[in-house]
PDB file of N, CA, C and O in Angstrom:
ATOM      1  N   MET A   1      24.640 101.480  59.152  1.00  0.00           N
ATOM      2  CA  MET A   1      25.550 100.368  59.073  1.00  0.00           C
ATOM      3  C   MET A   1      25.228  99.329  60.135  1.00  0.00           C
ATOM      4  O   MET A   1      25.314  98.130  59.868  1.00  0.00           O
ATOM      5  N   THR A   2      24.857  99.769  61.341  1.00  0.00           N
ATOM      6  CA  THR A   2      24.602  98.802  62.403  1.00  0.00           C
ATOM      7  C   THR A   2      23.393  97.927  62.098  1.00  0.00           C
ATOM      8  O   THR A   2      23.395  96.734  62.403  1.00  0.00           O
ATOM      9  N   GLU A   3      22.370  98.510  61.503  1.00  0.00           N
ATOM     10  CA  GLU A   3      21.185  97.718  61.176  1.00  0.00           C
ATOM     11  C   GLU A   3      21.502  96.674  60.110  1.00  0.00           C
ATOM     12  O   GLU A   3      21.012  95.547  60.171  1.00  0.00           O
ATOM     13  N   LYS A   4      22.319  97.052  59.140  1.00  0.00           N
ATOM     14  CA  LYS A   4      22.703  96.096  58.097  1.00  0.00           C
ATOM     15  C   LYS A   4      23.567  94.980  58.687  1.00  0.00           C
ATOM     16  O   LYS A   4      23.407  93.813  58.329  1.00  0.00           O
ATOM     17  N   ALA A   5      24.482  95.342  59.593  1.00  0.00           N
ATOM     18  CA  ALA A   5      25.349  94.335  60.216  1.00  0.00           C
ATOM     19  C   ALA A   5      24.515  93.288  60.946  1.00  0.00           C
ATOM     20  O   ALA A   5      24.828  92.098  60.903  1.00  0.00           O
ATOM     21  N   LYS A   6      23.458  93.733  61.613  1.00  0.00           N
ATOM     22  CA  LYS A   6      22.622  92.823  62.400  1.00  0.00           C
ATOM     23  C   LYS A   6      21.897  91.791  61.538  1.00  0.00           C
ATOM     24  O   LYS A   6      21.406  90.792  62.063  1.00  0.00           O
ATOM     25  N   THR A   7      21.821  92.012  60.233  1.00  0.00           N
ATOM     26  CA  THR A   7      21.169  91.053  59.344  1.00  0.00           C
ATOM     27  C   THR A   7      22.122  89.949  58.885  1.00  0.00           C
ATOM     28  O   THR A   7      21.689  88.982  58.257  1.00  0.00           O
ATOM     29  N   ILE A   8      23.404  90.080  59.189  1.00  0.00           N
ATOM     30  CA  ILE A   8      24.410  89.102  58.758  1.00  0.00           C
ATOM     31  C   ILE A   8      24.582  88.066  59.861  1.00  0.00           C
ATOM     32  O   ILE A   8      24.936  88.405  60.990  1.00  0.00           O
ATOM     33  N   GLU A   9      24.335  86.820  59.537  1.00  0.00           N
ATOM     34  CA  GLU A   9      24.474  85.736  60.510  1.00  0.00           C
ATOM     35  C   GLU A   9      25.934  85.601  60.936  1.00  0.00           C
ATOM     36  O   GLU A   9      26.820  85.510  60.086  1.00  0.00           O
ATOM     37  N   GLY A  10      26.190  85.587  62.227  1.00  0.00           N
ATOM     38  CA  GLY A  10      27.547  85.420  62.744  1.00  0.00           C
ATOM     39  C   GLY A  10      28.443  86.634  62.536  1.00  0.00           C
ATOM     40  O   GLY A  10      29.656  86.482  62.398  1.00  0.00           O
ATOM     41  N   TYR A  11      27.861  87.860  62.511  1.00  0.00           N
ATOM     42  CA  TYR A  11      28.673  89.052  62.249  1.00  0.00           C
ATOM     43  C   TYR A  11      29.545  89.437  63.442  1.00  0.00           C
ATOM     44  O   TYR A  11      29.201  89.188  64.597  1.00  0.00           O
ATOM     45  N   MET A  12      30.662  90.039  63.130  1.00  0.00           N
ATOM     46  CA  MET A  12      31.568  90.644  64.110  1.00  0.00           C
ATOM     47  C   MET A  12      31.980  91.990  63.530  1.00  0.00           C
ATOM     48  O   MET A  12      32.070  92.145  62.312  1.00  0.00           O
ATOM     49  N   ILE A  13      32.227  92.957  64.398  1.00  0.00           N
ATOM     50  CA  ILE A  13      32.640  94.273  63.933  1.00  0.00           C
ATOM     51  C   ILE A  13      34.063  94.551  64.398  1.00  0.00           C
ATOM     52  O   ILE A  13      34.400  94.393  65.572  1.00  0.00           O
ATOM     53  N   GLU A  14      34.884  94.967  63.446  1.00  0.00           N
ATOM     54  CA  GLU A  14      36.284  95.299  63.689  1.00  0.00           C
ATOM     55  C   GLU A  14      36.454  96.805  63.529  1.00  0.00           C
ATOM     56  O   GLU A  14      36.009  97.385  62.539  1.00  0.00           O
ATOM     57  N   VAL A  15      37.097  97.431  64.502  1.00  0.00           N
ATOM     58  CA  VAL A  15      37.344  98.874  64.463  1.00  0.00           C
ATOM     59  C   VAL A  15      38.841  99.102  64.634  1.00  0.00           C
ATOM     60  O   VAL A  15      39.445  98.632  65.599  1.00  0.00           O
ATOM     61  N   LYS A  16      39.437  99.833  63.681  1.00  0.00           N
ATOM     62  CA  LYS A  16      40.861 100.166  63.752  1.00  0.00           C
ATOM     63  C   LYS A  16      41.037 101.667  63.614  1.00  0.00           C
ATOM     64  O   LYS A  16      40.501 102.280  62.690  1.00  0.00           O
ATOM     65  N   GLY A  17      41.787 102.258  64.532  1.00  0.00           N
ATOM     66  CA  GLY A  17      42.083 103.679  64.486  1.00  0.00           C
ATOM     67  C   GLY A  17      43.479 103.913  63.949  1.00  0.00           C
ATOM     68  O   GLY A  17      44.385 103.110  64.172  1.00  0.00           O
ATOM     69  N   TYR A  18      43.651 105.030  63.234  1.00  0.00           N
ATOM     70  CA  TYR A  18      44.934 105.390  62.628  1.00  0.00           C
ATOM     71  C   TYR A  18      45.249 106.844  62.939  1.00  0.00           C
ATOM     72  O   TYR A  18      44.375 107.603  63.357  1.00  0.00           O
ATOM     73  N   ALA A  19      46.503 107.227  62.732  1.00  0.00           N
ATOM     74  CA  ALA A  19      46.933 108.603  62.955  1.00  0.00           C
ATOM     75  C   ALA A  19      47.894 109.029  61.853  1.00  0.00           C
ATOM     76  O   ALA A  19      48.486 108.195  61.168  1.00  0.00           O
ATOM     77  N   SER A  20      48.036 110.336  61.696  1.00  0.00           N
ATOM     78  CA  SER A  20      49.057 110.845  60.778  1.00  0.00           C
ATOM     79  C   SER A  20      50.406 110.741  61.487  1.00  0.00           C
ATOM     80  O   SER A  20      50.463 110.376  62.661  1.00  0.00           O
ATOM     81  N   SER A  21      51.462 111.053  60.797  1.00  0.00           N
ATOM     82  CA  SER A  21      52.793 110.971  61.405  1.00  0.00           C
ATOM     83  C   SER A  21      53.213 112.279  62.074  1.00  0.00           C
ATOM     84  O   SER A  21      54.341 112.402  62.551  1.00  0.00           O
ATOM     85  N   THR A  22      52.303 113.258  62.109  1.00  0.00           N
ATOM     86  CA  THR A  22      52.596 114.518  62.784  1.00  0.00           C
ATOM     87  C   THR A  22      52.657 114.268  64.282  1.00  0.00           C
ATOM     88  O   THR A  22      51.744 113.668  64.849  1.00  0.00           O
ATOM     89  N   GLY A  23      53.727 114.724  64.928  1.00  0.00           N
ATOM     90  CA  GLY A  23      53.886 114.499  66.369  1.00  0.00           C
ATOM     91  C   GLY A  23      54.678 113.233  66.632  1.00  0.00           C
ATOM     92  O   GLY A  23      55.213 112.611  65.714  1.00  0.00           O
ATOM     93  N   SER A  24      54.744 112.861  67.911  1.00  0.00           N
ATOM     94  CA  SER A  24      55.546 111.695  68.286  1.00  0.00           C
ATOM     95  C   SER A  24      54.799 110.399  67.994  1.00  0.00           C
ATOM     96  O   SER A  24      53.569 110.364  67.958  1.00  0.00           O
ATOM     97  N   ALA A  25      55.567 109.343  67.787  1.00  0.00           N
ATOM     98  CA  ALA A  25      54.970 108.032  67.519  1.00  0.00           C
ATOM     99  C   ALA A  25      54.116 107.584  68.697  1.00  0.00           C
ATOM    100  O   ALA A  25      53.049 107.002  68.499  1.00  0.00           O
ATOM    101  N   ALA A  26      54.569 107.845  69.920  1.00  0.00           N
ATOM    102  CA  ALA A  26      53.812 107.444  71.111  1.00  0.00           C
ATOM    103  C   ALA A  26      52.473 108.184  71.172  1.00  0.00           C
ATOM    104  O   ALA A  26      51.446 107.578  71.479  1.00  0.00           O
ATOM    105  N   MET A  27      52.478 109.480  70.883  1.00  0.00           N
ATOM    106  CA  MET A  27      51.243 110.253  70.904  1.00  0.00           C
ATOM    107  C   MET A  27      50.298 109.776  69.809  1.00  0.00           C
ATOM    108  O   MET A  27      49.090 109.684  70.027  1.00  0.00           O
ATOM    109  N   ASN A  28      50.840 109.474  68.637  1.00  0.00           N
ATOM    110  CA  ASN A  28      50.005 108.999  67.537  1.00  0.00           C
ATOM    111  C   ASN A  28      49.408 107.625  67.829  1.00  0.00           C
ATOM    112  O   ASN A  28      48.283 107.333  67.424  1.00  0.00           O
ATOM    113  N   GLN A  29      50.152 106.800  68.520  1.00  0.00           N
ATOM    114  CA  GLN A  29      49.616 105.503  68.927  1.00  0.00           C
ATOM    115  C   GLN A  29      48.420 105.718  69.864  1.00  0.00           C
ATOM    116  O   GLN A  29      47.390 105.059  69.725  1.00  0.00           O
ATOM    117  N   LYS A  30      48.567 106.640  70.814  1.00  0.00           N
ATOM    118  CA  LYS A  30      47.487 106.948  71.761  1.00  0.00           C
ATOM    119  C   LYS A  30      46.283 107.552  71.039  1.00  0.00           C
ATOM    120  O   LYS A  30      45.141 107.194  71.328  1.00  0.00           O
ATOM    121  N   LEU A  31      46.535 108.467  70.099  1.00  0.00           N
ATOM    122  CA  LEU A  31      45.436 109.072  69.336  1.00  0.00           C
ATOM    123  C   LEU A  31      44.663 108.024  68.542  1.00  0.00           C
ATOM    124  O   LEU A  31      43.433 108.051  68.505  1.00  0.00           O
ATOM    125  N   SER A  32      45.380 107.105  67.913  1.00  0.00           N
ATOM    126  CA  SER A  32      44.698 106.070  67.132  1.00  0.00           C
ATOM    127  C   SER A  32      43.887 105.155  68.053  1.00  0.00           C
ATOM    128  O   SER A  32      42.806 104.698  67.683  1.00  0.00           O
ATOM    129  N   GLU A  33      44.405 104.894  69.236  1.00  0.00           N
ATOM    130  CA  GLU A  33      43.675 104.090  70.219  1.00  0.00           C
ATOM    131  C   GLU A  33      42.405 104.816  70.670  1.00  0.00           C
ATOM    132  O   GLU A  33      41.335 104.213  70.751  1.00  0.00           O
ATOM    133  N   ASP A  34      42.530 106.108  70.961  1.00  0.00           N
ATOM    134  CA  ASP A  34      41.371 106.901  71.378  1.00  0.00           C
ATOM    135  C   ASP A  34      40.305 106.940  70.291  1.00  0.00           C
ATOM    136  O   ASP A  34      39.113 106.849  70.586  1.00  0.00           O
ATOM    137  N   ARG A  35      40.726 107.074  69.034  1.00  0.00           N
ATOM    138  CA  ARG A  35      39.775 107.089  67.916  1.00  0.00           C
ATOM    139  C   ARG A  35      39.011 105.763  67.837  1.00  0.00           C
ATOM    140  O   ARG A  35      37.786 105.746  67.714  1.00  0.00           O
ATOM    141  N   ALA A  36      39.749 104.666  67.908  1.00  0.00           N
ATOM    142  CA  ALA A  36      39.122 103.346  67.814  1.00  0.00           C
ATOM    143  C   ALA A  36      38.158 103.114  68.982  1.00  0.00           C
ATOM    144  O   ALA A  36      37.054 102.608  68.781  1.00  0.00           O
ATOM    145  N   HIS A  37      38.565 103.478  70.185  1.00  0.00           N
ATOM    146  CA  HIS A  37      37.696 103.298  71.350  1.00  0.00           C
ATOM    147  C   HIS A  37      36.462 104.183  71.256  1.00  0.00           C
ATOM    148  O   HIS A  37      35.370 103.758  71.634  1.00  0.00           O
ATOM    149  N   GLY A  38      36.615 105.396  70.764  1.00  0.00           N
ATOM    150  CA  GLY A  38      35.477 106.298  70.615  1.00  0.00           C
ATOM    151  C   GLY A  38      34.424 105.741  69.672  1.00  0.00           C
ATOM    152  O   GLY A  38      33.231 105.781  69.972  1.00  0.00           O
ATOM    153  N   VAL A  39      34.860 105.226  68.545  1.00  0.00           N
ATOM    154  CA  VAL A  39      33.920 104.655  67.572  1.00  0.00           C
ATOM    155  C   VAL A  39      33.296 103.377  68.132  1.00  0.00           C
ATOM    156  O   VAL A  39      32.100 103.144  67.957  1.00  0.00           O
ATOM    157  N   THR A  40      34.094 102.553  68.799  1.00  0.00           N
ATOM    158  CA  THR A  40      33.568 101.332  69.409  1.00  0.00           C
ATOM    159  C   THR A  40      32.484 101.660  70.429  1.00  0.00           C
ATOM    160  O   THR A  40      31.420 101.043  70.434  1.00  0.00           O
ATOM    161  N   ASN A  41      32.759 102.629  71.286  1.00  0.00           N
ATOM    162  CA  ASN A  41      31.760 103.036  72.284  1.00  0.00           C
ATOM    163  C   ASN A  41      30.498 103.565  71.625  1.00  0.00           C
ATOM    164  O   ASN A  41      29.392 103.280  72.084  1.00  0.00           O
ATOM    165  N   PHE A  42      30.653 104.329  70.556  1.00  0.00           N
ATOM    166  CA  PHE A  42      29.492 104.840  69.832  1.00  0.00           C
ATOM    167  C   PHE A  42      28.650 103.695  69.274  1.00  0.00           C
ATOM    168  O   PHE A  42      27.426 103.701  69.400  1.00  0.00           O
ATOM    169  N   LEU A  43      29.308 102.713  68.657  1.00  0.00           N
ATOM    170  CA  LEU A  43      28.582 101.581  68.071  1.00  0.00           C
ATOM    171  C   LEU A  43      27.832 100.788  69.136  1.00  0.00           C
ATOM    172  O   LEU A  43      26.719 100.318  68.900  1.00  0.00           O
ATOM    173  N   ILE A  44      28.441 100.643  70.302  1.00  0.00           N
ATOM    174  CA  ILE A  44      27.794  99.903  71.387  1.00  0.00           C
ATOM    175  C   ILE A  44      26.632 100.714  71.966  1.00  0.00           C
ATOM    176  O   ILE A  44      25.535 100.186  72.147  1.00  0.00           O
ATOM    177  N   GLN A  45      26.874 101.992  72.254  1.00  0.00           N
ATOM    178  CA  GLN A  45      25.874 102.812  72.928  1.00  0.00           C
ATOM    179  C   GLN A  45      24.775 103.311  72.002  1.00  0.00           C
ATOM    180  O   GLN A  45      23.595 103.208  72.336  1.00  0.00           O
ATOM    181  N   GLN A  46      25.137 103.843  70.857  1.00  0.00           N
ATOM    182  CA  GLN A  46      24.152 104.418  69.947  1.00  0.00           C
ATOM    183  C   GLN A  46      23.634 103.424  68.911  1.00  0.00           C
ATOM    184  O   GLN A  46      22.473 103.479  68.506  1.00  0.00           O
ATOM    185  N   GLY A  47      24.518 102.510  68.488  1.00  0.00           N
ATOM    186  CA  GLY A  47      24.126 101.531  67.473  1.00  0.00           C
ATOM    187  C   GLY A  47      23.548 100.263  68.073  1.00  0.00           C
ATOM    188  O   GLY A  47      23.039  99.401  67.356  1.00  0.00           O
ATOM    189  N   HIS A  48      23.629 100.153  69.403  1.00  0.00           N
ATOM    190  CA  HIS A  48      23.095  98.997  70.126  1.00  0.00           C
ATOM    191  C   HIS A  48      23.703  97.677  69.640  1.00  0.00           C
ATOM    192  O   HIS A  48      23.020  96.657  69.548  1.00  0.00           O
ATOM    193  N   ILE A  49      25.002  97.723  69.332  1.00  0.00           N
ATOM    194  CA  ILE A  49      25.726  96.513  68.958  1.00  0.00           C
ATOM    195  C   ILE A  49      26.158  95.827  70.245  1.00  0.00           C
ATOM    196  O   ILE A  49      26.800  96.462  71.083  1.00  0.00           O
ATOM    197  N   PRO A  50      25.831  94.558  70.432  1.00  0.00           N
ATOM    198  CA  PRO A  50      26.257  93.862  71.646  1.00  0.00           C
ATOM    199  C   PRO A  50      27.788  93.790  71.737  1.00  0.00           C
ATOM    200  O   PRO A  50      28.471  93.612  70.729  1.00  0.00           O
ATOM    201  N   LEU A  51      28.301  93.927  72.933  1.00  0.00           N
ATOM    202  CA  LEU A  51      29.744  93.868  73.150  1.00  0.00           C
ATOM    203  C   LEU A  51      30.322  92.555  72.630  1.00  0.00           C
ATOM    204  O   LEU A  51      31.470  92.515  72.186  1.00  0.00           O
ATOM    205  N   THR A  52      29.545  91.494  72.683  1.00  0.00           N
ATOM    206  CA  THR A  52      30.017  90.187  72.209  1.00  0.00           C
ATOM    207  C   THR A  52      30.207  90.145  70.698  1.00  0.00           C
ATOM    208  O   THR A  52      30.810  89.205  70.179  1.00  0.00           O
ATOM    209  N   ARG A  53      29.703  91.147  69.986  1.00  0.00           N
ATOM    210  CA  ARG A  53      29.859  91.214  68.524  1.00  0.00           C
ATOM    211  C   ARG A  53      31.009  92.139  68.116  1.00  0.00           C
ATOM    212  O   ARG A  53      31.265  92.321  66.926  1.00  0.00           O
ATOM    213  N   MET A  54      31.698  92.720  69.094  1.00  0.00           N
ATOM    214  CA  MET A  54      32.789  93.657  68.809  1.00  0.00           C
ATOM    215  C   MET A  54      34.131  92.979  69.051  1.00  0.00           C
ATOM    216  O   MET A  54      34.346  92.373  70.101  1.00  0.00           O
ATOM    217  N   LEU A  55      35.016  93.080  68.094  1.00  0.00           N
ATOM    218  CA  LEU A  55      36.398  92.656  68.315  1.00  0.00           C
ATOM    219  C   LEU A  55      37.093  93.761  69.095  1.00  0.00           C
ATOM    220  O   LEU A  55      36.644  94.907  69.076  1.00  0.00           O
ATOM    221  N   ALA A  56      38.172  93.437  69.774  1.00  0.00           N
ATOM    222  CA  ALA A  56      38.914  94.459  70.514  1.00  0.00           C
ATOM    223  C   ALA A  56      39.371  95.545  69.543  1.00  0.00           C
ATOM    224  O   ALA A  56      39.905  95.233  68.479  1.00  0.00           O
ATOM    225  N   PRO A  57      39.170  96.817  69.895  1.00  0.00           N
ATOM    226  CA  PRO A  57      39.580  97.905  68.995  1.00  0.00           C
ATOM    227  C   PRO A  57      41.087  97.857  68.748  1.00  0.00           C
ATOM    228  O   PRO A  57      41.870  97.564  69.651  1.00  0.00           O
ATOM    229  N   GLY A  58      41.470  98.146  67.522  1.00  0.00           N
ATOM    230  CA  GLY A  58      42.883  98.136  67.155  1.00  0.00           C
ATOM    231  C   GLY A  58      43.434  99.543  67.025  1.00  0.00           C
ATOM    232  O   GLY A  58      42.811 100.407  66.409  1.00  0.00           O
ATOM    233  N   ALA A  59      44.593  99.772  67.601  1.00  0.00           N
ATOM    234  CA  ALA A  59      45.286 101.056  67.497  1.00  0.00           C
ATOM    235  C   ALA A  59      46.473 100.865  66.566  1.00  0.00           C
ATOM    236  O   ALA A  59      47.463 100.231  66.931  1.00  0.00           O
ATOM    237  N   MET A  60      46.370 101.409  65.376  1.00  0.00           N
ATOM    238  CA  MET A  60      47.374 101.177  64.342  1.00  0.00           C
ATOM    239  C   MET A  60      48.429 102.273  64.272  1.00  0.00           C
ATOM    240  O   MET A  60      49.399 102.143  63.526  1.00  0.00           O
ATOM    241  N   GLY A  61      48.258 103.352  65.038  1.00  0.00           N
ATOM    242  CA  GLY A  61      49.231 104.437  65.052  1.00  0.00           C
ATOM    243  C   GLY A  61      49.464 105.015  63.667  1.00  0.00           C
ATOM    244  O   GLY A  61      48.520 105.325  62.941  1.00  0.00           O
ATOM    245  N   GLU A  62      50.726 105.154  63.312  1.00  0.00           N
ATOM    246  CA  GLU A  62      51.125 105.763  62.034  1.00  0.00           C
ATOM    247  C   GLU A  62      51.223 104.748  60.893  1.00  0.00           C
ATOM    248  O   GLU A  62      51.599 105.110  59.778  1.00  0.00           O
ATOM    249  N   SER A  63      50.892 103.493  61.157  1.00  0.00           N
ATOM    250  CA  SER A  63      51.036 102.466  60.121  1.00  0.00           C
ATOM    251  C   SER A  63      49.967 102.615  59.047  1.00  0.00           C
ATOM    252  O   SER A  63      48.924 103.228  59.271  1.00  0.00           O
ATOM    253  N   GLN A  64      50.237 102.060  57.911  1.00  0.00           N
ATOM    254  CA  GLN A  64      49.295 101.987  56.788  1.00  0.00           C
ATOM    255  C   GLN A  64      48.749 103.354  56.368  1.00  0.00           C
ATOM    256  O   GLN A  64      47.539 103.548  56.260  1.00  0.00           O
ATOM    257  N   GLN A  65      49.656 104.285  56.137  1.00  0.00           N
ATOM    258  CA  GLN A  65      49.275 105.625  55.685  1.00  0.00           C
ATOM    259  C   GLN A  65      48.649 105.536  54.291  1.00  0.00           C
ATOM    260  O   GLN A  65      49.145 104.810  53.429  1.00  0.00           O
ATOM    261  N   ILE A  66      47.566 106.270  54.077  1.00  0.00           N
ATOM    262  CA  ILE A  66      46.919 106.274  52.763  1.00  0.00           C
ATOM    263  C   ILE A  66      47.051 107.626  52.077  1.00  0.00           C
ATOM    264  O   ILE A  66      46.928 107.721  50.855  1.00  0.00           O
ATOM    265  N   GLY A  67      47.302 108.678  52.865  1.00  0.00           N
ATOM    266  CA  GLY A  67      47.420 110.020  52.317  1.00  0.00           C
ATOM    267  C   GLY A  67      48.862 110.490  52.318  1.00  0.00           C
ATOM    268  O   GLY A  67      49.712 109.928  53.008  1.00  0.00           O
ATOM    269  N   ASN A  68      49.126 111.522  51.542  1.00  0.00           N
ATOM    270  CA  ASN A  68      50.458 112.124  51.456  1.00  0.00           C
ATOM    271  C   ASN A  68      50.697 112.970  52.701  1.00  0.00           C
ATOM    272  O   ASN A  68      50.006 113.966  52.911  1.00  0.00           O
ATOM    273  N   GLU A  69      51.650 112.592  53.516  1.00  0.00           N
ATOM    274  CA  GLU A  69      51.937 113.301  54.765  1.00  0.00           C
ATOM    275  C   GLU A  69      52.512 114.700  54.544  1.00  0.00           C
ATOM    276  O   GLU A  69      52.635 115.471  55.496  1.00  0.00           O
ATOM    277  N   ASP A  70      52.866 115.036  53.303  1.00  0.00           N
ATOM    278  CA  ASP A  70      53.411 116.370  53.000  1.00  0.00           C
ATOM    279  C   ASP A  70      52.316 117.410  52.811  1.00  0.00           C
ATOM    280  O   ASP A  70      52.608 118.597  52.666  1.00  0.00           O
ATOM    281  N   THR A  71      51.054 116.975  52.809  1.00  0.00           N
ATOM    282  CA  THR A  71      49.950 117.920  52.629  1.00  0.00           C
ATOM    283  C   THR A  71      48.971 117.806  53.793  1.00  0.00           C
ATOM    284  O   THR A  71      48.851 116.753  54.418  1.00  0.00           O
ATOM    285  N   ALA A  72      48.271 118.908  54.076  1.00  0.00           N
ATOM    286  CA  ALA A  72      47.263 118.894  55.142  1.00  0.00           C
ATOM    287  C   ALA A  72      46.153 117.901  54.813  1.00  0.00           C
ATOM    288  O   ALA A  72      45.647 117.212  55.699  1.00  0.00           O
ATOM    289  N   GLU A  73      45.776 117.831  53.543  1.00  0.00           N
ATOM    290  CA  GLU A  73      44.726 116.906  53.131  1.00  0.00           C
ATOM    291  C   GLU A  73      45.154 115.456  53.350  1.00  0.00           C
ATOM    292  O   GLU A  73      44.372 114.632  53.824  1.00  0.00           O
ATOM    293  N   GLY A  74      46.392 115.159  53.004  1.00  0.00           N
ATOM    294  CA  GLY A  74      46.913 113.807  53.184  1.00  0.00           C
ATOM    295  C   GLY A  74      46.995 113.421  54.655  1.00  0.00           C
ATOM    296  O   GLY A  74      46.681 112.293  55.035  1.00  0.00           O
ATOM    297  N   GLN A  75      47.423 114.375  55.473  1.00  0.00           N
ATOM    298  CA  GLN A  75      47.474 114.112  56.916  1.00  0.00           C
ATOM    299  C   GLN A  75      46.075 113.840  57.461  1.00  0.00           C
ATOM    300  O   GLN A  75      45.892 112.949  58.290  1.00  0.00           O
ATOM    301  N   ALA A  76      45.090 114.606  56.997  1.00  0.00           N
ATOM    302  CA  ALA A  76      43.712 114.408  57.435  1.00  0.00           C
ATOM    303  C   ALA A  76      43.212 113.013  57.035  1.00  0.00           C
ATOM    304  O   ALA A  76      42.499 112.368  57.804  1.00  0.00           O
ATOM    305  N   GLU A  77      43.581 112.546  55.839  1.00  0.00           N
ATOM    306  CA  GLU A  77      43.187 111.207  55.390  1.00  0.00           C
ATOM    307  C   GLU A  77      43.769 110.126  56.294  1.00  0.00           C
ATOM    308  O   GLU A  77      43.147 109.085  56.508  1.00  0.00           O
ATOM    309  N   ASN A  78      44.951 110.376  56.818  1.00  0.00           N
ATOM    310  CA  ASN A  78      45.624 109.386  57.659  1.00  0.00           C
ATOM    311  C   ASN A  78      45.069 109.355  59.082  1.00  0.00           C
ATOM    312  O   ASN A  78      45.301 108.394  59.816  1.00  0.00           O
ATOM    313  N   ARG A  79      44.352 110.381  59.467  1.00  0.00           N
ATOM    314  CA  ARG A  79      43.691 110.419  60.782  1.00  0.00           C
ATOM    315  C   ARG A  79      42.285 109.856  60.586  1.00  0.00           C
ATOM    316  O   ARG A  79      41.344 110.597  60.302  1.00  0.00           O
ATOM    317  N   ARG A  80      42.155 108.553  60.739  1.00  0.00           N
ATOM    318  CA  ARG A  80      40.901 107.906  60.373  1.00  0.00           C
ATOM    319  C   ARG A  80      40.600 106.710  61.268  1.00  0.00           C
ATOM    320  O   ARG A  80      41.440 106.242  62.037  1.00  0.00           O
ATOM    321  N   VAL A  81      39.374 106.242  61.132  1.00  0.00           N
ATOM    322  CA  VAL A  81      38.944 104.994  61.755  1.00  0.00           C
ATOM    323  C   VAL A  81      38.306 104.156  60.652  1.00  0.00           C
ATOM    324  O   VAL A  81      37.491 104.649  59.872  1.00  0.00           O
ATOM    325  N   VAL A  82      38.686 102.896  60.601  1.00  0.00           N
ATOM    326  CA  VAL A  82      38.122 101.971  59.624  1.00  0.00           C
ATOM    327  C   VAL A  82      37.264 100.960  60.385  1.00  0.00           C
ATOM    328  O   VAL A  82      37.734 100.306  61.316  1.00  0.00           O
ATOM    329  N   VAL A  83      36.004 100.844  59.976  1.00  0.00           N
ATOM    330  CA  VAL A  83      35.068  99.899  60.586  1.00  0.00           C
ATOM    331  C   VAL A  83      34.711  98.863  59.529  1.00  0.00           C
ATOM    332  O   VAL A  83      34.291  99.200  58.422  1.00  0.00           O
ATOM    333  N   ARG A  84      34.886  97.607  59.889  1.00  0.00           N
ATOM    334  CA  ARG A  84      34.549  96.519  58.959  1.00  0.00           C
ATOM    335  C   ARG A  84      33.586  95.557  59.630  1.00  0.00           C
ATOM    336  O   ARG A  84      33.742  95.224  60.805  1.00  0.00           O
ATOM    337  N   VAL A  85      32.599  95.117  58.883  1.00  0.00           N
ATOM    338  CA  VAL A  85      31.688  94.074  59.350  1.00  0.00           C
ATOM    339  C   VAL A  85      32.206  92.763  58.769  1.00  0.00           C
ATOM    340  O   VAL A  85      32.320  92.608  57.553  1.00  0.00           O
ATOM    341  N   LEU A  86      32.514  91.836  59.648  1.00  0.00           N
ATOM    342  CA  LEU A  86      33.052  90.543  59.246  1.00  0.00           C
ATOM    343  C   LEU A  86      32.018  89.465  59.547  1.00  0.00           C
ATOM    344  O   LEU A  86      31.193  89.625  60.446  1.00  0.00           O
ATOM    345  N   GLN A  87      32.062  88.380  58.804  1.00  0.00           N
ATOM    346  CA  GLN A  87      31.173  87.260  59.085  1.00  0.00           C
ATOM    347  C   GLN A  87      32.001  86.082  59.564  1.00  0.00           C
ATOM    348  O   GLN A  87      32.919  85.627  58.881  1.00  0.00           O
ATOM    349  N   ASN A  88      31.664  85.598  60.747  1.00  0.00           N
ATOM    350  CA  ASN A  88      32.314  84.418  61.287  1.00  0.00           C
ATOM    351  C   ASN A  88      31.588  83.207  60.713  1.00  0.00           C
ATOM    352  O   ASN A  88      30.485  82.876  61.147  1.00  0.00           O
ATOM    353  N   LYS A  89      32.200  82.557  59.751  1.00  0.00           N
ATOM    354  CA  LYS A  89      31.550  81.440  59.041  1.00  0.00           C
ATOM    355  C   LYS A  89      31.230  80.283  59.986  1.00  0.00           C
ATOM    356  O   LYS A  89      30.227  79.595  59.798  1.00  0.00           O
ATOM    357  N   ALA A  90      32.069  80.062  60.995  1.00  0.00           N
ATOM    358  CA  ALA A  90      31.816  78.973  61.941  1.00  0.00           C
ATOM    359  C   ALA A  90      30.556  79.239  62.743  1.00  0.00           C
ATOM    360  O   ALA A  90      29.756  78.329  62.961  1.00  0.00           O
ATOM    361  N   ILE A  91      30.369  80.484  63.188  1.00  0.00           N
ATOM    362  CA  ILE A  91      29.166  80.830  63.952  1.00  0.00           C
ATOM    363  C   ILE A  91      27.952  80.751  63.037  1.00  0.00           C
ATOM    364  O   ILE A  91      26.916  80.214  63.428  1.00  0.00           O
ATOM    365  N   ALA A  92      28.069  81.285  61.813  1.00  0.00           N
ATOM    366  CA  ALA A  92      26.949  81.252  60.870  1.00  0.00           C
ATOM    367  C   ALA A  92      26.548  79.804  60.557  1.00  0.00           C
ATOM    368  O   ALA A  92      25.357  79.498  60.506  1.00  0.00           O
ATOM    369  N   SER A  93      27.512  78.922  60.349  1.00  0.00           N
ATOM    370  CA  SER A  93      27.233  77.522  60.039  1.00  0.00           C
ATOM    371  C   SER A  93      26.577  76.821  61.223  1.00  0.00           C
ATOM    372  O   SER A  93      25.661  76.019  61.041  1.00  0.00           O
ATOM    373  N   ALA A  94      27.041  77.118  62.432  1.00  0.00           N
ATOM    374  CA  ALA A  94      26.481  76.493  63.627  1.00  0.00           C
ATOM    375  C   ALA A  94      25.030  76.914  63.830  1.00  0.00           C
ATOM    376  O   ALA A  94      24.203  76.116  64.271  1.00  0.00           O
ATOM    377  N   SER A  95      24.722  78.169  63.509  1.00  0.00           N
ATOM    378  CA  SER A  95      23.348  78.662  63.665  1.00  0.00           C
ATOM    379  C   SER A  95      22.416  77.969  62.680  1.00  0.00           C
ATOM    380  O   SER A  95      21.276  77.653  63.020  1.00  0.00           O
ATOM    381  N   VAL A  96      22.892  77.733  61.471  1.00  0.00           N
ATOM    382  CA  VAL A  96      22.073  77.101  60.429  1.00  0.00           C
ATOM    383  C   VAL A  96      21.873  75.615  60.758  1.00  0.00           C
ATOM    384  O   VAL A  96      20.814  75.054  60.477  1.00  0.00           O
ATOM    385  N   ALA A  97      22.888  74.979  61.354  1.00  0.00           N
ATOM    386  CA  ALA A  97      22.829  73.553  61.632  1.00  0.00           C
ATOM    387  C   ALA A  97      21.852  73.201  62.754  1.00  0.00           C
ATOM    388  O   ALA A  97      21.436  72.047  62.856  1.00  0.00           O
ATOM    389  N   LYS A  98      21.480  74.155  63.589  1.00  0.00           N
ATOM    390  CA  LYS A  98      20.601  73.867  64.735  1.00  0.00           C
ATOM    391  C   LYS A  98      19.230  73.453  64.333  1.00  0.00           C
ATOM    392  O   LYS A  98      18.390  73.183  65.192  1.00  0.00           O
TER     393      LYS A  98
END
């Protein structure tokens, strides 16, 4: 994914961590933050993504659940990190205009 991102003019990477609703809301907020920071650090260190191409990691806590919290499988789905490659059109346009 990192190599493909580097081919996009004006790319930025967004990382958001999520948690299931098991446990306290405060703990889940911290877990989602830790997940997002872990993936961000991996992308910077192992993927060699410049820090200037990373948006601040987002900790989403228990919000935006995608799995059924009544099942172990659903809870596992909710414990996730979403990584998106975004294109900043203003940066891409400025690079082309030079």
